[in-house]
C-alpha positions in Angstrom: -0.1 0.0 0.0 2.6 2.3 1.0 5.4 1.4 -1.8 6.6 4.3 -3.6 6.8 3.5 -7.7 10.3 3.7 -9.5 10.5 7.3 -11.1 12.4 9.0 -13.6 13.6 12.8 -14.4 14.4 13.0 -18.1 16.5 15.4 -19.7 15.1 15.7 -23.5 15.4 17.5 -26.8 12.0 17.6 -29.2 11.5 18.9 -32.7 8.1 19.3 -33.2 6.2 21.0 -36.4 4.5 23.5 -34.0 7.7 24.8 -32.8 8.8 25.2 -36.4 5.7 26.9 -37.7 7.3 30.0 -35.7 10.2 30.0 -37.9 8.2 30.5 -41.0 8.1 34.0 -42.3 4.9 35.3 -44.2 4.1 38.5 -45.9 0.7 39.4 -47.6 2.1 38.5 -51.3 3.1 35.0 -50.1 0.0 34.4 -48.2 -2.0 35.8 -51.5 0.0 33.5 -53.8 -1.1 30.5 -51.4 -4.7 31.7 -51.3 -5.0 31.5 -55.0 -3.3 28.2 -55.4 -5.4 26.4 -53.1 -8.9 28.5 -53.6 -10.7 25.0 -53.4 -10.0 24.9 -49.4 -11.8 28.0 -48.7 -14.7 27.3 -51.2 -18.0 26.1 -49.3 -20.4 24.4 -51.4 -24.3 25.3 -50.5 -26.2 23.6 -48.0 -29.8 23.4 -47.4 -31.8 21.7 -44.6 -35.5 20.3 -44.9 -38.1 18.4 -43.4 -39.5 15.6 -45.5 -42.0 12.6 -45.0 -41.3 9.5 -46.4 -43.9 6.7 -47.4 -41.8 3.8 -47.5 -41.8 1.1 -50.9 -40.6 -2.0 -50.3 -38.2 -3.4 -52.9 -39.7 -5.6 -55.4 -43.2 -4.0 -54.5 -45.8 -4.6 -56.8 -47.9 -1.9 -59.1 -50.9 -2.2 -56.3 -48.4 -1.7 -53.5 -46.8 0.9 -55.4 -50.0 2.8 -56.2 -51.0 2.5 -52.5 -47.6 4.4 -51.2 -48.4 6.9 -54.1 -51.7 7.3 -52.7 -51.1 7.6 -49.2 -48.0 10.5 -50.1 -50.5 12.3 -51.8 -53.5 12.2 -49.3 -50.7 13.6 -46.9 -49.8 16.5 -49.0 -53.7 17.4 -49.2 -53.7 17.1 -45.3 -50.5 20.1 -45.2 -52.2 22.0 -47.8 -55.1 22.0 -45.6 -53.6 23.8 -43.0 -51.9 20.6 -40.8 -48.4 21.3 -39.8 -45.7 19.5 -42.0 -43.9 18.6 -39.0 -46.9 17.0 -37.1 -47.8 15.1 -40.2 -43.9 13.7 -40.5 -44.0 12.7 -36.7 -47.2 10.6 -37.2 -47.0 9.3 -40.5 -43.3 9.2 -41.7 -41.7 6.0 -42.3 -38.4 7.3 -41.9 -37.2 6.5 -38.1 -34.3 8.3 -38.3 -36.0 11.9 -38.6 -39.4 10.8 -37.6 -39.4 12.0 -34.2 -37.9 15.6 -35.2 -40.6 16.2 -37.8 -38.5 15.1 -40.5 -35.5 17.4 -39.9 -32.9 16.2 -42.3 -30.1 18.9 -40.7 -28.1 20.9 -43.3 -26.9 18.8 -46.3 -24.7 19.5 -49.4 -24.7 18.0 -52.7 -23.9 14.2 -53.2 -25.4 13.4 -49.7 -28.8 12.5 -50.2 -30.5 10.1 -52.9 -30.2 11.8 -56.6 -34.1 12.4 -56.9 -34.2 13.7 -53.3 -31.4 16.3 -54.0 -32.5 17.3 -57.4 -36.2 18.3 -55.6 -34.3 19.9 -52.5 -31.6 22.2 -54.4 -34.5 23.2 -56.9 -37.3 24.2 -54.1 -37.5 27.5 -52.3 -37.7 27.6 -48.8 -41.1 27.0 -47.3 -42.8 25.5 -50.3 -43.8 21.6 -50.3 -42.8 19.2 -52.9 -44.9 17.2 -55.1 -44.5 13.4 -54.4 -40.8 12.6 -55.1 -39.7 8.9 -55.7 -36.5 7.4 -54.6 -35.1 3.8 -53.8 -36.8 4.2 -50.4 -40.3 5.1 -51.5 -42.3 8.3 -52.0 -41.2 11.6 -50.3 -42.8 15.1 -49.4 -40.0 17.9 -49.2 -40.0 21.2 -47.8 -36.8 23.3 -47.4 -36.2 25.0 -44.2 -33.2 26.9 -44.9 -30.5 27.5 -47.6 -26.8 28.3 -46.7 -25.2 29.6 -49.8 -21.6 28.4 -50.8 -18.9 30.0 -52.9 -15.3 31.3 -52.2 -14.6 33.1 -49.1 -12.6 36.2 -49.7 -8.8 36.5 -48.6 -9.4 39.2 -45.9 -12.1 36.6 -44.6 -9.9 33.7 -44.2 -6.2 35.5 -43.7 -5.7 34.0 -40.5 -6.5 30.6 -41.7 -4.5 30.9 -44.8 -1.5 31.9 -42.6 -1.8 28.7 -40.4 -2.2 26.4 -43.3 1.0 28.3 -45.5 3.0 28.2 -42.1 2.1 24.5 -41.6 2.9 23.2 -45.1 6.2 24.8 -44.9 7.0 23.7 -41.3 6.2 20.0 -42.5 8.6 20.5 -45.4 11.4 21.7 -42.7 10.4 19.2 -40.2 11.8 16.5 -42.4 15.1 18.2 -43.1 15.5 18.9 -39.1 14.7 15.7 -38.4 17.3 14.0 -40.0 19.9 16.8 -38.6 18.5 15.9 -35.7 19.0 12.5 -35.5 22.6 12.6 -36.7 23.4 14.9 -33.9 22.1 13.1 -31.1 23.5 9.8 -32.6 26.8 11.6 -32.7 27.0 12.7 -29.2 25.2 9.6 -27.2 26.7 10.9 -24.0 25.3 14.6 -23.5 22.5 16.1 -25.1 24.0 19.1 -24.5 26.1 18.9 -27.4 23.7 18.3 -29.6 21.4 20.9 -28.7 24.2 23.2 -29.3 24.6 22.0 -32.7 20.8 22.1 -33.3 20.3 25.5 -31.6 17.8 24.1 -29.3 17.6 24.2 -25.5 17.4 20.7 -23.1 14.3 20.4 -21.0 13.5 18.6 -17.9 10.8 16.7 -16.9 9.5 16.6 -13.3 10.0 12.8 -11.7 7.7 10.5 -13.4 6.2 7.0 -13.4 6.5 4.7 -16.5 2.9 5.2 -16.5 2.9 8.7 -16.4 5.6 8.9 -19.1 3.3 7.0 -21.3 0.4 9.0 -20.6 2.0 12.0 -20.8 4.4 11.9 -23.7 3.9 8.2 -25.2 4.6 4.6 -24.7 8.0 4.1 -27.0 9.2 7.0 -25.0 8.8 5.6 -21.6 10.4 1.8 -23.6 13.4 4.0 -24.5 14.2 5.9 -21.3 14.3 2.1 -19.7 16.4 0.9 -22.1 19.5 -0.7 -20.0 22.1 1.9 -21.9 19.8 4.6 -21.1 18.6 3.8 -17.5 21.9 2.6 -16.2 24.8 4.0 -18.2 23.7 7.5 -18.6 23.5 7.5 -22.6 20.8 9.5 -24.6 18.0 7.3 -26.2 18.3 7.1 -30.0 15.8 9.6 -31.6 11.7 8.3 -30.8 9.5 9.4 -33.4 6.2 10.5 -30.9 3.9 10.9 -34.0 4.4 12.5 -37.5 4.8 15.7 -36.0 7.2 15.2 -33.3 10.5 13.4 -32.7 12.6 13.6 -29.0 15.6 12.2 -27.7 15.9 11.5 -23.8 18.4 11.2 -21.5 18.0 10.0 -17.4 18.8 12.8 -15.2 17.8 11.2 -12.2 16.4 7.6 -11.2 14.6 7.1 -8.1 14.2 3.1 -7.4 11.1 1.7 -6.2 11.0 1.5 -2.5 8.7 1.6 0.8 9.7 4.8 2.8 10.7 4.5 6.6 7.8 4.1 9.0 8.3 6.5 10.7 8.1 9.0 7.3 4.6 7.7 6.5 3.6 6.5 10.3 0.4 9.3 9.7 -0.5 7.6 6.7 -0.2 4.1 8.0 -2.3 5.3 11.1 -5.1 6.7 8.6 -5.3 3.7 6.6 -5.3 1.1 9.5 -8.0 3.4 11.2 -10.3 3.3 7.9 -9.6 -0.4 7.5 -11.1 -1.1 11.1 -13.9 1.2 10.8 -15.2 -0.8 7.7 -14.3 -4.1 9.2 -16.3 -2.9 12.3 -19.5 -1.2 10.0 -19.4 -4.6 8.0 -19.8 -6.6 11.0 -22.3 -4.8 12.9 -24.0 -4.4 9.9 -23.9 -8.0 9.1 -25.6 -8.5 12.6 -28.2 -6.2 12.1 -29.3 -7.8 8.7 -29.4 -11.3 10.6 -31.7 -10.1 13.3 -33.9 -9.1 10.8 -34.1 -12.1 8.8 -34.8 -14.1 11.8 -37.9 -12.0 12.2 -37.0 -9.4 14.8 -39.2 -6.4 14.3 -37.3 -3.2 12.8 -38.2 -0.7 15.4 -36.8 -2.7 18.1 -33.5 -3.3 16.2 -33.3 0.2 15.0 -34.1 1.4 18.8 -31.4 -0.8 20.2 -28.9 -0.1 17.6 -29.3 4.0 17.8 -29.8 3.9 14.1 -32.5 5.8 11.5 -34.5 3.6 9.0 -35.4 5.1 6.0 -38.2 4.3 3.6 -37.9 4.6 0.2 -40.8 3.7 -1.9 -41.4 3.0 -5.5 -38.0 4.0 -6.3 -36.2 2.8 -9.9 -32.9 1.7 -11.2 -32.0 5.4 -12.0 -33.0 6.9 -8.6 -31.0 9.7 -7.2 -32.6 8.9 -4.0 -30.1 6.3 -2.9 -26.5 5.3 -3.5 -26.3 3.6 -7.0 -24.2 0.7 -5.5 -27.1 0.2 -3.0 -29.7 0.8 -5.4 -28.1 -1.9 -7.9 -27.9 -4.2 -5.2 -31.6 -3.8 -4.1 -32.3 -4.3 -7.7 -30.6 -7.9 -7.4 -31.9 -9.1 -4.2 -33.7 -12.6 -4.7 -37.4 -11.9 -3.9 -39.6 -14.6 -2.8 -43.5 -14.0 -3.1 -44.9 -12.5 0.1 -41.2 -12.4 1.8 -39.1 -9.2 2.0 -35.2 -9.9 1.1 -32.8 -8.2 3.7 -29.7 -7.1 2.2 -26.3 -5.7 3.6 -24.5 -3.8 1.1 -20.7 -2.0 1.9 -20.7 1.5 0.4 -17.5 3.3 -1.3 -17.7 5.7 1.6 -16.9 3.0 4.3 -20.4 2.8 5.5 -22.5 0.0 5.3 -26.3 0.1 4.8 -28.7 -2.8 5.5 -32.0 -3.2 3.8 -35.4 -4.7 3.5 -36.5 -5.1 -0.3 -40.3 -5.6 -0.6 -43.0 -5.2 -3.2 -41.2 -5.3 -6.7 -43.4 -3.9 -8.9 -43.0 -4.6 -12.9 -45.0 -1.9 -14.8 -47.9 -3.1 -17.0 -48.2 -2.6 -20.6 -50.6 0.1 -20.2 -48.5 2.1 -17.7 -45.8 2.3 -20.3 -48.0 4.2 -22.6 -47.9 7.8 -23.4 -44.5 9.7 -22.3 -42.4 7.0 -21.5 -42.9 5.5 -24.6 -42.7 8.6 -26.5 -39.5 9.1 -25.0 -38.1 5.7 -25.9 -39.0 6.0 -29.1 -37.3 9.5 -29.4 -34.3 7.8 -27.9 -34.3 5.0 -30.4 -34.6 7.3 -33.0 -31.6 9.4 -32.1 -29.6 6.3 -32.0 -30.4 5.4 -35.3 -29.6 8.6 -36.6 -26.1 8.4 -35.2 -25.6 5.2 -36.0 -26.4 5.9 -39.6 -24.1 9.0 -39.4 -21.2 6.9 -38.4 -21.9 4.4 -40.9 -21.8 7.1 -43.7 -18.7 8.6 -42.1 -16.8 5.4 -42.2 -17.8 4.4 -45.7 -16.6 7.9 -47.0 -13.2 7.5 -44.9 -12.8 3.9 -46.3 -13.6 5.3 -49.9 -11.7 8.4 -49.9 -8.4 9.9 -49.0 -8.8 12.2 -46.1 -6.4 14.8 -45.1 -7.0 16.9 -42.1 -5.8 20.3 -41.0 -5.4 20.2 -37.3 -4.6 23.8 -37.2 -8.4 24.8 -38.5 -10.0 22.3 -35.7 
C-alpha cells in the first residue's frame, strides 16, 4: 500500500512541427499567392436543410403496393395543404424512423449526400414550399426546404488567418523532415550528452518532473517510456536514440535522476499508516455490525426494535427505480438484484464506497404493465431509439466515406 513506484527525471530534446511554424516568415504577397493556389480549400458548397415525409415502398413491390404508397403520400400532401403542420404529419405518418421524431428534420446537407432524386428536388425548391411526391429507391417523399446556406469562395481578408496557419504548417512540415535528419545525426554523434546535440541544433535541453513509467506513457508516449528504460539509457547514462512520438514530433531523452521503487521508513509515513489502519478497521467494524443487524431482521425481529436498540435511523424509499437519485447507486443496484420470494421481503447488507454499510429490507417489486408504459415514457423511448438510429447511420456514412476517400486533416483549423 505504501510502496513508492520507480520514477525518472528526464532531460530531453524535442523537435516539433508546431515549434517550426513559428520560424516561417510570411507577408501578404506570399499568403495571397498561397490563397490563389488553394482556393478550393476556402470554397464552401451550398447546403440546405429540409423536413421530409417518407412513405416506404419495399423493394420488389407490386404495382398495387406502389400505387397505395403513392396514394398515401398524396393524401398527406392534401392534409398539409389544408393547414396541417408538416412537422406533425411527419411525426405521425413518416416511415423514416431516423427523422420522424424530429418532424422529418434532415439537418444541413450538401450535394452528393442524399438520393439523387431527393437532392434534385431539395436543391430546386424555394424555402417553405412543399414538393410534389418524389420517388427514390426508398419510397415516396414530400420535401419542404427550411434553410438555404449559400456556398462560394470566401474572400482572402475573411480567411487570412486560416491561410497563414495553413501556409506556415505546410512549410513547417517540409522543414521538419530536413531538421529531423539533422536531429538524428546530432543525437547519434553525441550519445553521452544532449547538451552537445542542443548546441549543434540551436535547441534547449528541457527537464521533466519525476514521473513513473505510467505517467511518461500517458503524458508523452509508450515509445518514449520504453526508450527511457533501455539499459544503456537507464543505467549507463547515455541518451536514447531519437524516438518518433507521432508524425509531427521526434524526441531524444536522457535520465537525469533515477528513483528506484522503495517503501519509505515507517517514521516518514506513520500518519498515513495510522489513517489507513483506522479506515480499514472502521470498515470491518461497520460490516460486522451491519451483518449482525441483517441477521436479526432475517430471524424476524421487528425493525423498530432493532433500530431503537442500535440507535440508528430507518429510511423508507418507496417506488424507486434503478436510476433513482434517492439511493446510493451501488446500494440501488444491490436492491434490484436481491432475490425476492412472493410475500417475503429480502434482507440485504451492502458495503458502500464511503466505508459505511447499509442494511435494507427490499419488498414489493413492481413491474409496470403495458398500459402503464403508454404515453410519455414510450414517446421518450421512441425518441431515444430514433436518435440512436440517426447517430449510427451517420457514423456508418462517415466510415464509408473514410473507407472510399483520401482524407487530409488540417489540425490547425480544428
